[in-house]
C-alpha positions in Angstrom: 0.0 0.0 0.0 2.9 2.4 0.8 4.5 1.5 -2.5 1.2 2.1 -4.3 0.2 5.4 -2.8 3.6 7.0 -1.8 5.7 5.8 -4.8 8.5 4.7 -2.4 11.7 3.6 -4.1 12.1 -0.2 -4.2 14.9 -0.3 -1.6 13.1 2.1 0.8 9.9 0.3 1.9 7.7 1.6 4.7 4.6 0.6 6.6 1.6 2.4 8.2 3.0 2.0 11.7 5.5 4.9 11.9 7.7 3.3 14.5 10.2 4.9 16.9 11.5 7.5 14.5 8.1 8.4 12.9 9.1 7.5 9.4 7.6 4.0 9.1 10.6 2.8 7.2 11.3 -0.8 7.9 12.2 -4.0 6.0 12.5 -7.7 6.3 12.3 -10.0 3.2 13.1 -8.6 -0.2 9.9 -6.7 -1.3 9.6 -8.2 -4.8 6.0 -9.3 -4.4 5.0 -6.2 -2.5 6.4 -3.9 -5.2 4.9 -6.1 -8.0 1.5 -5.9 -6.4 1.7 -2.2 -6.0 2.6 -1.9 -9.7 -0.5 -4.0 -10.6 -2.6 -1.8 -8.4 -1.4 1.3 -10.2 -2.8 -0.3 -13.4 -6.0 -2.0 -12.1 -6.7 -0.1 -8.8 -6.3 -1.1 -5.2 -7.9 -4.6 -5.0 -6.7 -7.1 -2.4 -7.9 -10.0 -4.5 -5.1 -9.1 -7.0 -2.6 -9.8 -4.3 -4.3 -13.0 -3.3 -4.5 -14.2 -6.9 -0.8 -13.6 -7.5 0.2 -15.6 -4.4 -2.2 -18.4 -5.3 -0.9 -18.5 -8.9 2.7 -18.8 -7.7 1.6 -21.6 -5.4 -0.1 -23.5 -8.2 3.1 -23.1 -10.3 5.0 -24.7 -7.4 2.5 -27.6 -7.2 2.7 -28.0 -11.0 6.5 -28.2 -10.7 6.1 -30.9 -8.0 3.8 -32.8 -10.4 6.3 -32.5 -13.3 9.2 -33.6 -10.9 7.3 -36.8 -9.9 6.1 -37.5 -13.5 9.7 -37.2 -14.8 11.2 -39.4 -12.1 8.4 -42.0 -11.8 6.9 -42.0 -15.3 3.5 -42.3 -13.6 1.0 -39.4 -13.9 -1.4 -40.8 -11.3 1.1 -41.0 -8.5 2.4 -37.6 -9.6 -1.0 -36.0 -9.3 -1.7 -37.6 -5.9 1.6 -36.5 -4.4 1.3 -32.9 -5.7 -2.3 -32.5 -4.7 -1.5 -33.8 -1.2 0.2 -30.4 -0.7 -3.1 -28.7 -1.3 -4.8 -30.6 1.6 -2.7 -29.1 4.4 -4.9 -26.5 6.2 -1.8 -24.5 6.8 -0.8 -24.4 3.2 -4.4 -23.9 1.9 -5.0 -21.0 4.2 -1.8 -19.1 3.4 -2.0 -20.0 -0.3 -4.4 -17.1 -1.0 -3.2 -14.8 1.7 -0.5 -12.2 2.1 2.6 -13.6 3.7 5.7 -14.4 1.7 6.1 -18.0 3.1 4.0 -19.5 0.4 5.6 -17.8 -2.6 9.0 -18.7 -1.1 8.0 -22.4 -0.7 6.6 -22.4 -4.2 9.7 -21.1 -5.8 11.8 -23.6 -3.8 9.6 -26.3 -5.4 10.4 -25.0 -8.8 14.1 -24.9 -7.8 13.9 -28.5 -6.6 12.3 -29.6 -9.9 15.2 -28.0 -11.9 17.8 -29.6 -9.6 16.5 -33.0 -10.4 16.4 -32.2 -14.1 20.1 -31.3 -13.6 20.8 -34.5 -11.7 19.2 -36.6 -14.5 20.7 -34.8 -17.5 24.0 -33.3 -16.2 23.2 -30.1 -18.1 24.3 -27.0 -16.2 21.5 -24.9 -17.6 19.1 -26.7 -15.3 21.4 -26.0 -12.3 21.4 -22.3 -13.3 17.6 -22.3 -13.4 17.5 -24.1 -10.1 19.8 -21.5 -8.6 17.7 -18.6 -9.9 14.5 -19.9 -8.3 16.2 -20.7 -5.1 17.8 -17.2 -5.0 14.4 -15.5 -5.3 12.8 -18.0 -2.8 15.5 -17.2 -0.3 15.1 -13.4 -0.8 11.4 -13.8 0.0 12.0 -16.0 3.0 15.4 -17.4 3.9 13.9 -20.6 5.4 13.0 -21.6 1.8 16.6 -22.5 1.3 16.3 -25.6 3.4 16.3 -27.9 0.3 19.0 -25.8 -1.3 21.2 -26.3 1.7 20.5 -30.1 1.3 21.7 -29.8 -2.3 24.9 -28.1 -1.2 25.2 -31.1 1.2 25.0 -33.4 -1.8 27.8 -31.4 -3.4 30.0 -31.7 -0.3 29.4 -35.4 -0.1 30.5 -35.9 -3.7 33.6 -33.8 -3.1 34.6 -36.4 -0.5 34.0 -39.2 -2.9 30.6 -40.4 -1.8 28.8 -42.0 -4.8 25.5 -40.3 -5.7 25.2 -42.0 -9.1 26.7 -45.3 -10.3 27.2 -44.1 -13.9 28.8 -40.6 -13.4 29.3 -37.8 -11.0 26.3 -35.5 -10.4 28.5 -32.4 -10.0 30.9 -33.0 -12.9 32.3 -29.4 -13.0 32.8 -28.7 -9.3 34.5 -25.3 -9.6 31.8 -23.9 -11.8 29.0 -25.5 -9.8 30.5 -24.3 -6.5 30.5 -20.7 -8.0 26.8 -21.1 -8.6 26.1 -22.1 -5.0 28.3 -19.3 -3.7 26.5 -16.8 -5.9 23.1 -17.7 -4.4 24.5 -17.5 -0.8 26.3 -14.2 -1.5 23.1 -12.6 -2.8 21.2 -13.7 0.3 24.0 -12.3 2.5 23.9 -9.0 0.7 20.2 -8.6 1.0 19.9 -9.4 4.6 22.9 -7.3 5.5 21.1 -4.4 3.7 17.9 -5.2 5.6 19.8 -5.1 8.9 21.5 -1.8 8.0 18.2 -0.3 6.9 16.3 -1.2 10.1 19.2 0.0 12.2 19.1 3.3 10.4 15.3 3.8 10.8 13.1 1.3 12.8 14.5 -1.9 14.2 12.5 -4.6 16.0 9.4 -4.7 13.8 10.5 -7.8 11.9 12.7 -10.7 12.9 16.1 -11.0 11.2 17.6 -13.7 13.4 16.5 -16.8 15.3 14.2 -17.6 18.3 15.9 -20.8 19.6 14.7 -23.3 22.1 17.7 -22.7 24.4 16.5 -19.2 25.2 13.2 -20.6 26.6 12.5 -21.9 30.1 11.1 -25.3 30.7 7.5 -24.0 31.3 7.6 -22.1 28.0 9.0 -25.2 26.2 6.2 -27.4 27.6 3.5 -24.8 26.6 4.9 -24.7 23.1 5.1 -28.5 22.8 1.4 -28.6 23.8 0.6 -26.0 21.1 2.5 -27.9 18.5 0.5 -31.0 19.4 -2.7 -29.0 18.7 -1.2 -27.8 15.3 -0.4 -31.4 14.4 -4.0 -32.4 15.0 -5.6 -29.4 13.2 -3.2 -27.4 11.1 -0.4 -29.3 9.3 -2.2 -32.4 7.8 -4.7 -34.9 9.0 -3.0 -36.8 11.8 -3.2 -40.0 9.8 -1.4 -38.3 7.0 1.4 -37.3 9.2 1.7 -40.8 10.5 1.7 -42.1 7.0 4.5 -39.7 6.1 6.5 -41.0 9.1 6.0 -44.6 7.9 7.2 -43.7 4.4 10.3 -42.1 5.9 10.8 -45.3 8.0 10.4 -47.4 4.8 13.2 -45.4 3.2 15.5 -46.0 6.2 14.8 -49.7 6.2 15.4 -50.0 2.4 18.2 -47.4 2.2 20.5 -49.7 0.3 17.9 -49.9 -2.5 17.2 -46.2 -2.7 18.5 -43.7 -5.3 21.5 -42.4 -3.6 21.0 -38.7 -4.5 17.4 -38.8 -3.4 18.3 -40.7 -0.3 21.0 -38.3 0.9 18.9 -35.3 0.0 16.1 -36.7 2.2 18.5 -37.4 5.1 20.1 -33.9 4.9 16.8 -32.1 4.5 15.4 -34.0 7.4 18.4 -32.9 9.5 17.7 -29.4 8.3 14.1 -29.8 9.3 15.1 -30.7 12.9 17.6 -27.8 13.0 15.0 -25.3 12.0 12.6 -26.5 14.6 15.3 -26.0 17.3 16.3 -22.6 15.9 12.7 -21.3 15.6 11.0 -23.2 18.4 9.7 -20.2 20.2 7.2 -18.9 17.5 5.9 -22.4 16.7 3.4 -22.0 19.6 1.3 -19.3 17.9 2.5 -19.0 14.3 1.8 -22.0 12.1 3.2 -20.1 9.1 6.7 -20.6 10.5 6.3 -24.2 9.4 5.3 -23.4 5.8 8.8 -23.9 4.3 9.3 -27.1 6.2 6.7 -28.7 3.9 9.3 -29.0 1.2 10.3 -32.2 3.0 7.0 -33.8 2.0 7.7 -34.1 -1.8 11.4 -35.0 -1.1 10.4 -37.9 1.2 7.6 -39.1 -1.1 9.8 -39.0 -4.2 12.4 -41.1 -2.5 9.8 -43.5 -1.2 8.1 -44.0 -4.6 11.5 -44.4 -6.3 12.2 -47.4 -4.0 8.7 -48.7 -4.4 9.0 -48.5 -8.2 12.4 -50.2 -8.5 12.1 -52.8 -5.8 8.3 -53.4 -5.4 7.1 -52.7 -8.9 3.8 -54.7 -8.6 2.8 -52.6 -5.6 3.8 -49.4 -7.4 1.6 -50.3 -10.4 -1.3 -51.7 -8.3 -4.6 -50.2 -9.3 -6.0 -51.1 -5.9 -3.3 -49.1 -4.1 -3.9 -46.1 -6.4 -7.6 -46.2 -5.7 -7.0 -46.4 -2.0 -4.5 -43.5 -2.3 -7.1 -41.4 -4.2 -9.7 -42.2 -1.5 -7.3 -41.1 1.2 -6.5 -37.9 -0.7 -10.3 -37.1 -0.9 -10.5 -37.5 2.9 -7.6 -35.1 3.2 -9.4 -32.6 0.9 -12.5 -32.8 3.1 -10.4 -32.3 6.2 -8.8 -29.1 4.7 -12.3 -27.9 3.6 -13.7 -28.2 7.0 -10.7 -26.5 8.6 -11.1 -23.6 6.2 -14.8 -23.2 7.1 -13.7 -23.0 10.7 -10.9 -20.6 10.0 -13.0 -18.2 8.0 -16.0 -18.4 10.4 -16.6 -14.7 11.4 -17.8 -15.8 14.8 -14.9 -18.2 15.5 -12.0 -17.3 17.8 -9.6 -16.6 14.9 -11.8 -13.8 13.7 -13.5 -12.6 16.9 -11.2 -9.5 17.3 -11.7 -8.5 13.7 -15.5 -9.0 13.9 -16.0 -7.1 17.1 -13.2 -4.5 17.1 -11.6 -4.0 13.7 -14.2 -4.5 10.9 -15.5 -1.0 11.2 -12.1 0.3 10.2 -12.6 -1.1 6.7 -15.4 1.4 6.0 -14.5 4.4 8.2 -12.5 6.4 5.6 -15.5 8.4 4.3 -16.7 9.2 7.8 -13.2 10.5 8.8 -13.2 12.8 5.8 -16.7 14.0 6.8 -15.5 15.0 10.3 -12.3 16.7 9.1 -9.7 14.0 9.7 -7.4 14.5 6.8 -5.7 11.5 5.1 -2.2 12.7 6.0 -2.8 13.3 9.7 -1.2 10.9 12.1 -3.3 8.8 14.4 -3.0 6.4 17.4 -5.2 3.3 17.4 -4.8 2.2 21.0 -7.1 -0.8 21.1 -5.0 -2.5 18.4 -2.1 -4.6 19.6 -0.9 -5.5 16.0 1.6 -3.4 14.1 -0.5 -2.3 11.1 -3.9 -3.9 11.1 -6.3 -1.0 12.0 -3.9 1.6 10.4 -4.0 -0.2 7.1 -7.7 -0.9 7.2 -8.5 2.8 7.6 -5.4 3.8 5.6 -4.0 6.3 8.1 -0.5 6.3 9.3 0.5 6.5 12.9 0.9 4.1 15.8 -0.9 1.2 17.5 -0.6 -0.2 21.0 2.2 -2.4 19.6 4.7 0.4 20.4 2.9 2.0 23.3 2.0 -1.0 25.4 -0.7 0.9 27.4 2.0 3.3 28.7 0.6 6.8 28.7 4.1 8.3 28.7 4.7 6.6 25.4 1.4 7.8 24.1 2.4 11.3 24.9 5.7 10.8 23.0 3.6 9.8 19.9 1.6 13.0 20.3 4.8 14.9 20.4 5.7 13.1 17.1 2.6 14.5 15.5 -0.3 12.2 16.4 -3.5 14.3 16.0 -6.3 11.7 16.8 -6.8 8.8 19.2 -9.0 5.8 18.1 -10.5 3.5 20.7 -12.3 0.5 19.3 -12.5 -1.8 22.4 -14.2 -0.5 25.6 -11.6 -2.4 27.7 -9.1 0.2 26.6 -10.8 2.7 28.9 -9.6 0.8 31.9 -5.9 1.8 31.1 -4.6 4.0 34.0 -4.3 7.6 32.8 -6.2 7.2 29.6 -8.8 9.8 30.8 -6.2 12.5 30.3 -6.4 11.9 26.5 -10.2 11.3 26.0 -11.7 14.7 27.0 -12.2 15.9 23.4 -14.4 13.5 21.5 -14.9 14.5 17.9 -16.7 11.5 16.5 -17.9 7.9 16.8 -18.3 5.3 14.0 -19.9 2.1 15.2 -17.7 0.8 17.9 -14.8 3.3 17.2 -14.6 6.4 19.4 -12.4 9.2 18.0 -10.7 11.9 20.1 -8.7 14.9 19.1 -5.3 15.1 20.8 
């Protein structure tokens, strides 16, 4: 929205929450999608469905790449369709696939990168490695955790350097110096971007976005236990059907049991990516309690495990691989997963459910308040404080006014006064519990308007 209406330079993004210095300048992932959507809005107008459609399209491209990967490796379109569609039955992936976070586009581009890597592994042509590196580069710029499978590929490269056999007929990385330069290029670009992001935030507003880790060793035992309990709930309701997760564990166990019969490149990729999965969970354990989207890029392990499993099944148990009965059962199981995701989406979008209660009762009126604000003389460029909102940008974006929320004030009236000194002209209170804050009465003596549940005070 800030790119769209303020014409910010690409490397100088900002948000509605003006932060400590009052500029709103802050950054995290590379704003390729944000800038692209703003450019589309300048042509077609400000419509959020354009953003949703773009993210969903990128995800479908990722799923199609998984389909092509399985079809090329297995030469079986039915298994390829089942395995790719399975990734559209995870409630976590389905929900974020038409929403606004960068995790889904990053995962999708990593899927494309994985497809091109296996094209490289099969053909030996460096052009496929270059394409893989390109998509992984963009994926990492959108969300660095999307490089999990890329790190596993570098692990394969390292294994072959120490004479571990990945293919019986030839080396996978037959030009190690040139291919090492490709890997180094991807990593250097990531380093350059996130170094710039850290510099930019230090210069303006730091602390809005995480550029770092939230590891388990910084938590006490009580917090760890609470997070484990929450992860258990996510496993039951968010990631996949519980039976599907059990089945994926069984397929992984099958790979371990028959490791001598597995394709070595796929086997080692699975093992290294699984180790990366575990490392990620340890490094980002803290947010796994509340933020299911932190797991989105871990789902790259699903096609990697399934590809290795079906490769063993095809080469060593061909009758089972070709069995019509097994495929019919798999399709039936897939339909059950689809129904599970459908029911979870109904719950997640329920306006009266707990996930939307705050929006329904406190925030929805902000989506339609702009004309009223103009009518009572609140100009678009005047800074505001939305004290009932604990999020960074939500109410500010919905009414398209820049300023501050309680995210940076924390019910501290001294901090609220500081924001007034930085130019805040109006105070918005959308939840009556806000009036219980000690000292708030000093700022609510001049009421200038009320729209539904939102009280407006001149400061």
